[in-house]
N, C-alpha and C positions, 0 to 999 in steps of 0.2 A: 504494500500500500504506500502510495506516495504522499508526502506531506501536503501537497496542494489539494489532494482529494479530501484529506481530513479537514482542512480549512474550509473547503467548499461544503462539506457535510455540516460543519458547525454553523456556517452562515445560513444554510438551508433550514436548519432546525430553528435558528433564531428568527428567521424571516417567516416561519410558519405562523399563520394567524392564531392558532390555538395556543401557541407558546408566547406570542407577543404580549398579551395582557399580563401574564405571569412575570415576564421579564421586566415589563414597565413597573409593576408593583415592587419587584425586587430592587429596581433602580431607585424608586422613591424611598424605600426603606433605607437603602445605603445612604442616600442624600440626607435623610432625616437624622441618621446616626452621626453623619459627619458634621451636622450643624451643632451637635451637642459638644460642650467643652470637654476636652480630653482630661484635663487635670481636675481632680475633685477639690472642691472648696471645703476646708476644714469646718466642721460643725462645732460650735462652742456652746456648751450647755452651762448656763449660769445657774449656780445653786440658789435655791430660794433663801432669802435672808432668814437667819435664825431669830427666834424671839428672844429679845434681850431683857425685856421688862418682865417682872413677875406676872404670871397669869392670875386671873381672878378665881379660877377654879381651885378648890382645895386639892391637895396632893392625896392620892390614894394611899391607903394604909400599906398596901403591898409595896408600892414604889418607895415610900418612906422607910419601910423595913429593909429593903435592898440597899438603899443609900446608907443607912446606918451600918449595915454589914460591911459595905465597901469602905466606909470611913474607919471602922474598927480595924479592917485589914490593913489600910494604909498606916494607921497608928502602930500596928504591930510590926510592920516592916521597919518603921522608923525606930522603934524600941530595940529591934534585933540588929540594928546597924545597916540595914539594906536601904540606905537613904535614896539611892537612885530609883528603886522600885516605889518607895513611898512618894517621892516627888512626882513620878509619872502618874500614880494613882490620884494624888491630890489634884494635879492639873486636870486629869480626866473629870474628876468631880466638879472642879471649878468651871470648866468650859462647857461640859455637856449637860450640866444640871444647875445652871445659873439661878434658877428660881427656888433653890433649896437652901435650907440652913446649913447643909453639909458643904455647899459651895463656899459660903462665908467662912466656915471653920477651916476648910482646906486652904483658903487664901491666908488665913491667920497662921496656920502651921507652915505654909510655904515661906512666909515672911520670917518666921522664927528660924527655919532651916537656913535661909539665905543670910540672916544676921549671924548665925553660928559660923557659917563658912567665912563670912567677912571678918569676924573676930579672930578666926584662926589663920588669917592671911590667904585664904583661898578665894581671891577676888574674882577670878574668872568664873568660878562656879556660882558665886553669889550674884554676880552681874547677870549671868544667864537666867537665873530664877527671877530676879527683879524685872528684867526685860520681858520675860514671858508673862509675868503678873500684869505688867502694863497692858499687854495685848488682851488679857482676859477681862480687865476692868473697863 
């Protein structure tokens, strides 16, 4: 089979009236796809603002109970000398549960830890806590 015969066969198929409409539709689809931008635009999802003021609804007893346990656990970390774990749990309470009394207690304990670091000459650690506390308040 010669290459010119193959080309003639392709041309004959393309020119056939039954195939013409399908080829036109395919060409329109290709054109529509080429009109679309090829690079995707990044989608930015902005988080909903957190509630920073105390809510008017009373805290459920279960939530209060869990927060008390978390506070007790953070205190136990601090007593056992695991200050890093205590600090992280205090910050979690202060930032994630700002409407609770445990958040206020956590901030007080974080200030005490930072002052202890400062008094012992560990200024970098104290400053880190102070700066994080400013972001929480």
